[in-house]
PDB file as gemmi writes it, atoms N, CA and C in Angstrom:
CRYST1    1.000    1.000    1.000  90.00  90.00  90.00 P 1                      
ATOM      1  N   MET A   1       0.848  -1.175   0.000  1.00  0.00           N  
ATOM      2  CA  MET A   1       0.000   0.000   0.000  1.00  0.00           C  
ATOM      3  C   MET A   1       0.895   1.240   0.000  1.00  0.00           C  
ATOM      4  N   ASN A   2       0.590   2.182  -0.878  1.00  0.00           N  
ATOM      5  CA  ASN A   2       1.340   3.431  -0.886  1.00  0.00           C  
ATOM      6  C   ASN A   2       0.575   4.490  -0.076  1.00  0.00           C  
ATOM      7  N   ILE A   3       1.156   5.654   0.026  1.00  0.00           N  
ATOM      8  CA  ILE A   3       0.576   6.708   0.861  1.00  0.00           C  
ATOM      9  C   ILE A   3      -0.790   7.139   0.355  1.00  0.00           C  
ATOM     10  N   GLN A   4      -0.938   7.297  -0.938  1.00  0.00           N  
ATOM     11  CA  GLN A   4      -2.231   7.721  -1.473  1.00  0.00           C  
ATOM     12  C   GLN A   4      -3.302   6.663  -1.240  1.00  0.00           C  
ATOM     13  N   GLU A   5      -2.933   5.404  -1.402  1.00  0.00           N  
ATOM     14  CA  GLU A   5      -3.889   4.327  -1.125  1.00  0.00           C  
ATOM     15  C   GLU A   5      -4.302   4.328   0.343  1.00  0.00           C  
ATOM     16  N   PHE A   6      -3.342   4.598   1.216  1.00  0.00           N  
ATOM     17  CA  PHE A   6      -3.654   4.687   2.648  1.00  0.00           C  
ATOM     18  C   PHE A   6      -4.661   5.811   2.897  1.00  0.00           C  
ATOM     19  N   LYS A   7      -4.388   6.974   2.334  1.00  0.00           N  
ATOM     20  CA  LYS A   7      -5.304   8.101   2.513  1.00  0.00           C  
ATOM     21  C   LYS A   7      -6.679   7.795   1.910  1.00  0.00           C  
ATOM     22  N   ASN A   8      -6.709   7.145   0.767  1.00  0.00           N  
ATOM     23  CA  ASN A   8      -7.981   6.785   0.140  1.00  0.00           C  
ATOM     24  C   ASN A   8      -8.766   5.787   0.985  1.00  0.00           C  
ATOM     25  N   SER A   9      -8.063   4.975   1.763  1.00  0.00           N  
ATOM     26  CA  SER A   9      -8.739   3.972   2.592  1.00  0.00           C  
ATOM     27  C   SER A   9      -9.555   4.600   3.717  1.00  0.00           C  
ATOM     28  N   MET A  10      -9.366   5.892   3.937  1.00  0.00           N  
ATOM     29  CA  MET A  10     -10.131   6.587   4.977  1.00  0.00           C  
ATOM     30  C   MET A  10     -11.633   6.568   4.682  1.00  0.00           C  
ATOM     31  N   THR A  11     -12.002   6.328   3.438  1.00  0.00           N  
ATOM     32  CA  THR A  11     -13.428   6.276   3.099  1.00  0.00           C  
ATOM     33  C   THR A  11     -14.017   4.887   3.343  1.00  0.00           C  
ATOM     34  N   ASP A  12     -13.157   3.902   3.604  1.00  0.00           N  
ATOM     35  CA  ASP A  12     -13.624   2.537   3.860  1.00  0.00           C  
ATOM     36  C   ASP A  12     -14.111   2.411   5.303  1.00  0.00           C  
ATOM     37  N   SER A  13     -14.999   1.471   5.530  1.00  0.00           N  
ATOM     38  CA  SER A  13     -15.489   1.252   6.888  1.00  0.00           C  
ATOM     39  C   SER A  13     -14.590   0.300   7.676  1.00  0.00           C  
ATOM     40  N   GLU A  14     -13.791  -0.485   6.977  1.00  0.00           N  
ATOM     41  CA  GLU A  14     -12.897  -1.450   7.623  1.00  0.00           C  
ATOM     42  C   GLU A  14     -11.444  -1.031   7.423  1.00  0.00           C  
ATOM     43  N   ILE A  15     -10.657  -1.217   8.468  1.00  0.00           N  
ATOM     44  CA  ILE A  15      -9.234  -0.896   8.391  1.00  0.00           C  
ATOM     45  C   ILE A  15      -8.542  -1.864   7.431  1.00  0.00           C  
ATOM     46  N   PRO A  16      -7.628  -1.385   6.607  1.00  0.00           N  
ATOM     47  CA  PRO A  16      -6.909  -2.280   5.694  1.00  0.00           C  
ATOM     48  C   PRO A  16      -6.085  -3.317   6.473  1.00  0.00           C  
ATOM     49  N   ALA A  17      -5.976  -4.489   5.935  1.00  0.00           N  
ATOM     50  CA  ALA A  17      -5.188  -5.549   6.558  1.00  0.00           C  
ATOM     51  C   ALA A  17      -3.701  -5.255   6.406  1.00  0.00           C  
ATOM     52  N   GLY A  18      -2.931  -5.735   7.365  1.00  0.00           N  
ATOM     53  CA  GLY A  18      -1.482  -5.695   7.254  1.00  0.00           C  
ATOM     54  C   GLY A  18      -0.805  -4.407   7.680  1.00  0.00           C  
ATOM     55  N   LEU A  19      -1.549  -3.484   8.279  1.00  0.00           N  
ATOM     56  CA  LEU A  19      -0.937  -2.225   8.724  1.00  0.00           C  
ATOM     57  C   LEU A  19      -0.180  -2.438  10.029  1.00  0.00           C  
ATOM     58  N   THR A  20       0.941  -1.741  10.174  1.00  0.00           N  
ATOM     59  CA  THR A  20       1.647  -1.749  11.452  1.00  0.00           C  
ATOM     60  C   THR A  20       0.763  -1.070  12.495  1.00  0.00           C  
ATOM     61  N   VAL A  21       1.098  -1.249  13.760  1.00  0.00           N  
ATOM     62  CA  VAL A  21       0.306  -0.634  14.824  1.00  0.00           C  
ATOM     63  C   VAL A  21       0.308   0.895  14.697  1.00  0.00           C  
ATOM     64  N   HIS A  22       1.412   1.470  14.256  1.00  0.00           N  
ATOM     65  CA  HIS A  22       1.494   2.922  14.085  1.00  0.00           C  
ATOM     66  C   HIS A  22       0.546   3.393  12.976  1.00  0.00           C  
ATOM     67  N   MET A  23       0.554   2.658  11.871  1.00  0.00           N  
ATOM     68  CA  MET A  23      -0.333   3.011  10.760  1.00  0.00           C  
ATOM     69  C   MET A  23      -1.797   2.763  11.130  1.00  0.00           C  
ATOM     70  N   GLN A  24      -2.061   1.738  11.927  1.00  0.00           N  
ATOM     71  CA  GLN A  24      -3.423   1.513  12.412  1.00  0.00           C  
ATOM     72  C   GLN A  24      -3.881   2.708  13.247  1.00  0.00           C  
ATOM     73  N   SER A  25      -3.001   3.178  14.119  1.00  0.00           N  
ATOM     74  CA  SER A  25      -3.322   4.322  14.966  1.00  0.00           C  
ATOM     75  C   SER A  25      -3.611   5.559  14.119  1.00  0.00           C  
ATOM     76  N   LEU A  26      -2.787   5.805  13.126  1.00  0.00           N  
ATOM     77  CA  LEU A  26      -3.011   6.956  12.246  1.00  0.00           C  
ATOM     78  C   LEU A  26      -4.294   6.799  11.442  1.00  0.00           C  
ATOM     79  N   TRP A  27      -4.618   5.573  11.044  1.00  0.00           N  
ATOM     80  CA  TRP A  27      -5.853   5.328  10.305  1.00  0.00           C  
ATOM     81  C   TRP A  27      -7.065   5.662  11.174  1.00  0.00           C  
ATOM     82  N   TYR A  28      -7.062   5.148  12.395  1.00  0.00           N  
ATOM     83  CA  TYR A  28      -8.196   5.441  13.284  1.00  0.00           C  
ATOM     84  C   TYR A  28      -8.285   6.930  13.591  1.00  0.00           C  
ATOM     85  N   ASP A  29      -7.145   7.570  13.802  1.00  0.00           N  
ATOM     86  CA  ASP A  29      -7.170   9.013  14.032  1.00  0.00           C  
ATOM     87  C   ASP A  29      -7.721   9.731  12.810  1.00  0.00           C  
ATOM     88  N   GLY A  30      -7.281   9.331  11.637  1.00  0.00           N  
ATOM     89  CA  GLY A  30      -7.783   9.934  10.403  1.00  0.00           C  
ATOM     90  C   GLY A  30      -9.281   9.743  10.218  1.00  0.00           C  
ATOM     91  N   LYS A  31      -9.811   8.682  10.793  1.00  0.00           N  
ATOM     92  CA  LYS A  31     -11.249   8.404  10.733  1.00  0.00           C  
ATOM     93  C   LYS A  31     -12.010   9.104  11.858  1.00  0.00           C  
ATOM     94  N   GLY A  32     -11.284   9.796  12.741  1.00  0.00           N  
ATOM     95  CA  GLY A  32     -11.945  10.527  13.823  1.00  0.00           C  
ATOM     96  C   GLY A  32     -12.091   9.762  15.121  1.00  0.00           C  
ATOM     97  N   ASP A  33     -11.442   8.595  15.229  1.00  0.00           N  
ATOM     98  CA  ASP A  33     -11.524   7.810  16.458  1.00  0.00           C  
ATOM     99  C   ASP A  33     -10.235   7.986  17.252  1.00  0.00           C  
ATOM    100  N   TRP A  34     -10.131   9.130  17.938  1.00  0.00           N  
ATOM    101  CA  TRP A  34      -8.932   9.454  18.714  1.00  0.00           C  
ATOM    102  C   TRP A  34      -8.677   8.403  19.786  1.00  0.00           C  
ATOM    103  N   THR A  35      -9.711   7.956  20.458  1.00  0.00           N  
ATOM    104  CA  THR A  35      -9.553   7.009  21.559  1.00  0.00           C  
ATOM    105  C   THR A  35      -8.936   5.705  21.075  1.00  0.00           C  
ATOM    106  N   LYS A  36      -9.433   5.151  19.986  1.00  0.00           N  
ATOM    107  CA  LYS A  36      -8.873   3.911  19.442  1.00  0.00           C  
ATOM    108  C   LYS A  36      -7.427   4.136  19.010  1.00  0.00           C  
ATOM    109  N   ALA A  37      -7.163   5.271  18.365  1.00  0.00           N  
ATOM    110  CA  ALA A  37      -5.799   5.600  17.935  1.00  0.00           C  
ATOM    111  C   ALA A  37      -4.864   5.646  19.135  1.00  0.00           C  
ATOM    112  N   HIS A  38      -5.296   6.286  20.192  1.00  0.00           N  
ATOM    113  CA  HIS A  38      -4.487   6.423  21.401  1.00  0.00           C  
ATOM    114  C   HIS A  38      -4.295   5.075  22.085  1.00  0.00           C  
ATOM    115  N   ASP A  39      -5.362   4.303  22.192  1.00  0.00           N  
ATOM    116  CA  ASP A  39      -5.281   3.005  22.860  1.00  0.00           C  
ATOM    117  C   ASP A  39      -4.267   2.080  22.197  1.00  0.00           C  
ATOM    118  N   LEU A  40      -4.117   2.176  20.896  1.00  0.00           N  
ATOM    119  CA  LEU A  40      -3.190   1.306  20.177  1.00  0.00           C  
ATOM    120  C   LEU A  40      -1.730   1.577  20.528  1.00  0.00           C  
ATOM    121  N   ILE A  41      -1.386   2.799  20.865  1.00  0.00           N  
ATOM    122  CA  ILE A  41       0.026   3.129  21.090  1.00  0.00           C  
ATOM    123  C   ILE A  41       0.327   3.541  22.535  1.00  0.00           C  
ATOM    124  N   ASP A  42      -0.701   3.613  23.364  1.00  0.00           N  
ATOM    125  CA  ASP A  42      -0.548   4.112  24.729  1.00  0.00           C  
ATOM    126  C   ASP A  42       0.503   3.361  25.542  1.00  0.00           C  
ATOM    127  N   SER A  43       0.609   2.072  25.390  1.00  0.00           N  
ATOM    128  CA  SER A  43       1.524   1.288  26.222  1.00  0.00           C  
ATOM    129  C   SER A  43       2.874   1.035  25.561  1.00  0.00           C  
ATOM    130  N   LEU A  44       3.092   1.592  24.373  1.00  0.00           N  
ATOM    131  CA  LEU A  44       4.360   1.384  23.671  1.00  0.00           C  
ATOM    132  C   LEU A  44       5.379   2.430  24.113  1.00  0.00           C  
ATOM    133  N   GLY A  45       6.611   2.013  24.363  1.00  0.00           N  
ATOM    134  CA  GLY A  45       7.601   2.920  24.939  1.00  0.00           C  
ATOM    135  C   GLY A  45       8.710   3.377  24.012  1.00  0.00           C  
ATOM    136  N   ASP A  46       8.689   2.959  22.760  1.00  0.00           N  
ATOM    137  CA  ASP A  46       9.767   3.343  21.855  1.00  0.00           C  
ATOM    138  C   ASP A  46       9.591   4.798  21.371  1.00  0.00           C  
ATOM    139  N   LYS A  47      10.631   5.362  20.811  1.00  0.00           N  
ATOM    140  CA  LYS A  47      10.609   6.768  20.396  1.00  0.00           C  
ATOM    141  C   LYS A  47       9.598   7.036  19.277  1.00  0.00           C  
ATOM    142  N   ARG A  48       9.446   6.103  18.358  1.00  0.00           N  
ATOM    143  CA  ARG A  48       8.475   6.299  17.270  1.00  0.00           C  
ATOM    144  C   ARG A  48       7.064   6.379  17.835  1.00  0.00           C  
ATOM    145  N   SER A  49       6.769   5.492  18.755  1.00  0.00           N  
ATOM    146  CA  SER A  49       5.448   5.510  19.385  1.00  0.00           C  
ATOM    147  C   SER A  49       5.254   6.769  20.210  1.00  0.00           C  
ATOM    148  N   ALA A  50       6.308   7.218  20.881  1.00  0.00           N  
ATOM    149  CA  ALA A  50       6.224   8.447  21.671  1.00  0.00           C  
ATOM    150  C   ALA A  50       5.912   9.644  20.777  1.00  0.00           C  
ATOM    151  N   HIS A  51       6.471   9.663  19.577  1.00  0.00           N  
ATOM    152  CA  HIS A  51       6.198  10.756  18.641  1.00  0.00           C  
ATOM    153  C   HIS A  51       4.722  10.770  18.243  1.00  0.00           C  
ATOM    154  N   LEU A  52       4.191   9.614  17.919  1.00  0.00           N  
ATOM    155  CA  LEU A  52       2.774   9.509  17.574  1.00  0.00           C  
ATOM    156  C   LEU A  52       1.896   9.842  18.779  1.00  0.00           C  
ATOM    157  N   HIS A  53       2.309   9.380  19.951  1.00  0.00           N  
ATOM    158  CA  HIS A  53       1.593   9.667  21.190  1.00  0.00           C  
ATOM    159  C   HIS A  53       1.547  11.182  21.436  1.00  0.00           C  
ATOM    160  N   ALA A  54       2.672  11.849  21.191  1.00  0.00           N  
ATOM    161  CA  ALA A  54       2.744  13.308  21.351  1.00  0.00           C  
ATOM    162  C   ALA A  54       1.760  14.010  20.428  1.00  0.00           C  
ATOM    163  N   TYR A  55       1.758  13.603  19.164  1.00  0.00           N  
ATOM    164  CA  TYR A  55       0.827  14.183  18.195  1.00  0.00           C  
ATOM    165  C   TYR A  55      -0.620  14.035  18.676  1.00  0.00           C  
ATOM    166  N   LEU A  56      -0.966  12.840  19.146  1.00  0.00           N  
ATOM    167  CA  LEU A  56      -2.348  12.604  19.582  1.00  0.00           C  
ATOM    168  C   LEU A  56      -2.725  13.504  20.764  1.00  0.00           C  
ATOM    169  N   HIS A  57      -1.803  13.695  21.701  1.00  0.00           N  
ATOM    170  CA  HIS A  57      -2.113  14.588  22.830  1.00  0.00           C  
ATOM    171  C   HIS A  57      -2.143  16.047  22.387  1.00  0.00           C  
ATOM    172  N   ARG A  58      -1.330  16.390  21.415  1.00  0.00           N  
ATOM    173  CA  ARG A  58      -1.415  17.739  20.854  1.00  0.00           C  
ATOM    174  C   ARG A  58      -2.787  17.945  20.214  1.00  0.00           C  
ATOM    175  N   LYS A  59      -3.237  16.953  19.481  1.00  0.00           N  
ATOM    176  CA  LYS A  59      -4.552  17.042  18.844  1.00  0.00           C  
ATOM    177  C   LYS A  59      -5.654  17.151  19.891  1.00  0.00           C  
ATOM    178  N   GLU A  60      -5.486  16.430  20.984  1.00  0.00           N  
ATOM    179  CA  GLU A  60      -6.453  16.458  22.083  1.00  0.00           C  
ATOM    180  C   GLU A  60      -6.495  17.838  22.749  1.00  0.00           C  
ATOM    181  N   GLY A  61      -5.418  18.593  22.614  1.00  0.00           N  
ATOM    182  CA  GLY A  61      -5.340  19.905  23.245  1.00  0.00           C  
ATOM    183  C   GLY A  61      -4.594  19.888  24.568  1.00  0.00           C  
ATOM    184  N   ASP A  62      -4.050  18.746  24.938  1.00  0.00           N  
ATOM    185  CA  ASP A  62      -3.298  18.596  26.184  1.00  0.00           C  
ATOM    186  C   ASP A  62      -1.821  18.846  25.876  1.00  0.00           C  
ATOM    187  N   LEU A  63      -1.446  20.112  25.775  1.00  0.00           N  
ATOM    188  CA  LEU A  63      -0.100  20.466  25.318  1.00  0.00           C  
ATOM    189  C   LEU A  63       0.985  20.078  26.310  1.00  0.00           C  
ATOM    190  N   TRP A  64       0.690  20.137  27.605  1.00  0.00           N  
ATOM    191  CA  TRP A  64       1.691  19.723  28.592  1.00  0.00           C  
ATOM    192  C   TRP A  64       2.042  18.260  28.370  1.00  0.00           C  
ATOM    193  N   ASN A  65       1.030  17.416  28.232  1.00  0.00           N  
ATOM    194  CA  ASN A  65       1.244  15.992  28.012  1.00  0.00           C  
ATOM    195  C   ASN A  65       1.901  15.757  26.651  1.00  0.00           C  
ATOM    196  N   ALA A  66       1.474  16.495  25.644  1.00  0.00           N  
ATOM    197  CA  ALA A  66       2.090  16.372  24.320  1.00  0.00           C  
ATOM    198  C   ALA A  66       3.581  16.690  24.402  1.00  0.00           C  
ATOM    199  N   ASP A  67       3.934  17.768  25.089  1.00  0.00           N  
ATOM    200  CA  ASP A  67       5.346  18.146  25.198  1.00  0.00           C  
ATOM    201  C   ASP A  67       6.160  17.081  25.925  1.00  0.00           C  
ATOM    202  N   TYR A  68       5.556  16.463  26.927  1.00  0.00           N  
ATOM    203  CA  TYR A  68       6.218  15.355  27.615  1.00  0.00           C  
ATOM    204  C   TYR A  68       6.560  14.253  26.618  1.00  0.00           C  
ATOM    205  N   TRP A  69       5.593  13.874  25.767  1.00  0.00           N  
ATOM    206  CA  TRP A  69       5.812  12.795  24.801  1.00  0.00           C  
ATOM    207  C   TRP A  69       6.749  13.218  23.678  1.00  0.00           C  
ATOM    208  N   TYR A  70       6.687  14.488  23.259  1.00  0.00           N  
ATOM    209  CA  TYR A  70       7.656  14.960  22.262  1.00  0.00           C  
ATOM    210  C   TYR A  70       9.074  14.823  22.822  1.00  0.00           C  
ATOM    211  N   THR A  71       9.261  15.176  24.082  1.00  0.00           N  
ATOM    212  CA  THR A  71      10.571  15.057  24.710  1.00  0.00           C  
ATOM    213  C   THR A  71      11.018  13.600  24.736  1.00  0.00           C  
ATOM    214  N   ARG A  72      10.122  12.700  25.093  1.00  0.00           N  
ATOM    215  CA  ARG A  72      10.457  11.269  25.114  1.00  0.00           C  
ATOM    216  C   ARG A  72      10.824  10.772  23.719  1.00  0.00           C  
ATOM    217  N   ALA A  73      10.254  11.409  22.703  1.00  0.00           N  
ATOM    218  CA  ALA A  73      10.543  11.028  21.315  1.00  0.00           C  
ATOM    219  C   ALA A  73      11.800  11.707  20.781  1.00  0.00           C  
ATOM    220  N   GLY A  74      12.387  12.610  21.576  1.00  0.00           N  
ATOM    221  CA  GLY A  74      13.544  13.358  21.096  1.00  0.00           C  
ATOM    222  C   GLY A  74      13.157  14.430  20.093  1.00  0.00           C  
ATOM    223  N   GLN A  75      11.933  14.935  20.206  1.00  0.00           N  
ATOM    224  CA  GLN A  75      11.385  15.923  19.277  1.00  0.00           C  
ATOM    225  C   GLN A  75      10.953  17.167  20.042  1.00  0.00           C  
ATOM    226  N   LYS A  76      10.680  18.213  19.299  1.00  0.00           N  
ATOM    227  CA  LYS A  76      10.030  19.403  19.835  1.00  0.00           C  
ATOM    228  C   LYS A  76       8.675  19.516  19.157  1.00  0.00           C  
ATOM    229  N   ARG A  77       7.723  20.105  19.877  1.00  0.00           N  
ATOM    230  CA  ARG A  77       6.395  20.293  19.287  1.00  0.00           C  
ATOM    231  C   ARG A  77       6.550  21.112  18.010  1.00  0.00           C  
ATOM    232  N   PRO A  78       6.050  20.608  16.892  1.00  0.00           N  
ATOM    233  CA  PRO A  78       6.222  21.326  15.628  1.00  0.00           C  
ATOM    234  C   PRO A  78       5.293  22.532  15.524  1.00  0.00           C  
ATOM    235  N   ASP A  79       5.728  23.489  14.747  1.00  0.00           N  
ATOM    236  CA  ASP A  79       4.923  24.690  14.497  1.00  0.00           C  
ATOM    237  C   ASP A  79       4.244  24.550  13.136  1.00  0.00           C  
ATOM    238  N   ILE A  80       3.475  23.477  13.012  1.00  0.00           N  
ATOM    239  CA  ILE A  80       2.725  23.204  11.790  1.00  0.00           C  
ATOM    240  C   ILE A  80       1.312  22.785  12.199  1.00  0.00           C  
ATOM    241  N   SER A  81       0.414  22.729  11.242  1.00  0.00           N  
ATOM    242  CA  SER A  81      -0.956  22.324  11.554  1.00  0.00           C  
ATOM    243  C   SER A  81      -0.994  20.847  11.945  1.00  0.00           C  
ATOM    244  N   LEU A  82      -2.056  20.469  12.615  1.00  0.00           N  
ATOM    245  CA  LEU A  82      -2.244  19.060  12.963  1.00  0.00           C  
ATOM    246  C   LEU A  82      -2.324  18.200  11.709  1.00  0.00           C  
ATOM    247  N   GLN A  83      -2.982  18.696  10.669  1.00  0.00           N  
ATOM    248  CA  GLN A  83      -3.068  17.933   9.421  1.00  0.00           C  
ATOM    249  C   GLN A  83      -1.690  17.731   8.803  1.00  0.00           C  
ATOM    250  N   GLN A  84      -0.866  18.764   8.847  1.00  0.00           N  
ATOM    251  CA  GLN A  84       0.488  18.635   8.314  1.00  0.00           C  
ATOM    252  C   GLN A  84       1.298  17.621   9.120  1.00  0.00           C  
ATOM    253  N   GLU A  85       1.119  17.644  10.435  1.00  0.00           N  
ATOM    254  CA  GLU A  85       1.852  16.684  11.259  1.00  0.00           C  
ATOM    255  C   GLU A  85       1.353  15.263  10.987  1.00  0.00           C  
ATOM    256  N   TRP A  86       0.041  15.095  10.844  1.00  0.00           N  
ATOM    257  CA  TRP A  86      -0.514  13.773  10.523  1.00  0.00           C  
ATOM    258  C   TRP A  86       0.078  13.281   9.199  1.00  0.00           C  
ATOM    259  N   ASP A  87       0.092  14.139   8.190  1.00  0.00           N  
ATOM    260  CA  ASP A  87       0.671  13.774   6.893  1.00  0.00           C  
ATOM    261  C   ASP A  87       2.137  13.372   7.043  1.00  0.00           C  
ATOM    262  N   HIS A  88       2.883  14.141   7.822  1.00  0.00           N  
ATOM    263  CA  HIS A  88       4.295  13.857   8.057  1.00  0.00           C  
ATOM    264  C   HIS A  88       4.462  12.486   8.720  1.00  0.00           C  
ATOM    265  N   LEU A  89       3.626  12.200   9.717  1.00  0.00           N  
ATOM    266  CA  LEU A  89       3.721  10.913  10.415  1.00  0.00           C  
ATOM    267  C   LEU A  89       3.355   9.754   9.488  1.00  0.00           C  
ATOM    268  N   VAL A  90       2.367   9.951   8.639  1.00  0.00           N  
ATOM    269  CA  VAL A  90       2.005   8.906   7.673  1.00  0.00           C  
ATOM    270  C   VAL A  90       3.212   8.597   6.787  1.00  0.00           C  
ATOM    271  N   VAL A  91       3.849   9.619   6.266  1.00  0.00           N  
ATOM    272  CA  VAL A  91       5.038   9.411   5.426  1.00  0.00           C  
ATOM    273  C   VAL A  91       6.139   8.733   6.214  1.00  0.00           C  
ATOM    274  N   LEU A  92       6.405   9.218   7.414  1.00  0.00           N  
ATOM    275  CA  LEU A  92       7.461   8.660   8.257  1.00  0.00           C  
ATOM    276  C   LEU A  92       7.233   7.176   8.526  1.00  0.00           C  
ATOM    277  N   PHE A  93       6.030   6.825   8.963  1.00  0.00           N  
ATOM    278  CA  PHE A  93       5.757   5.438   9.294  1.00  0.00           C  
ATOM    279  C   PHE A  93       5.599   4.562   8.056  1.00  0.00           C  
ATOM    280  N   MET A  94       5.159   5.121   6.965  1.00  0.00           N  
ATOM    281  CA  MET A  94       5.057   4.362   5.726  1.00  0.00           C  
ATOM    282  C   MET A  94       6.457   4.014   5.213  1.00  0.00           C  
ATOM    283  N   LEU A  95       7.380   4.946   5.343  1.00  0.00           N  
ATOM    284  CA  LEU A  95       8.739   4.715   4.867  1.00  0.00           C  
ATOM    285  C   LEU A  95       9.507   3.732   5.744  1.00  0.00           C  
ATOM    286  N   GLU A  96       9.112   3.627   7.002  1.00  0.00           N  
ATOM    287  CA  GLU A  96       9.840   2.756   7.938  1.00  0.00           C  
ATOM    288  C   GLU A  96       9.339   1.321   7.915  1.00  0.00           C  
ATOM    289  N   ARG A  97       8.390   1.027   7.073  1.00  0.00           N  
ATOM    290  CA  ARG A  97       7.854  -0.351   7.026  1.00  0.00           C  
ATOM    291  C   ARG A  97       8.883  -1.335   6.593  1.00  0.00           C  
TER     292      ARG A  97                                                      
END                                                                             
């Protein structure tokens, strides 16, 4: 699956098979299910998961918590829109497959 196919899958009712947990989280977030997206990565402790976790808390509006997770990811909160960050994360996680 390429990036455009992933984005197009947002119109489907079922999540595509074979996605990594990070891509599953981004898919659910893209579909508007923040809770499911968060639940998928909440217990993961690696830096990639922390970056996605930070984005989700930023989207939630909990900037203190987001900054905590950005720090754990070795990142700083970006000065871009949430949509731009989501797009960036999709590319990042798609490339790391």
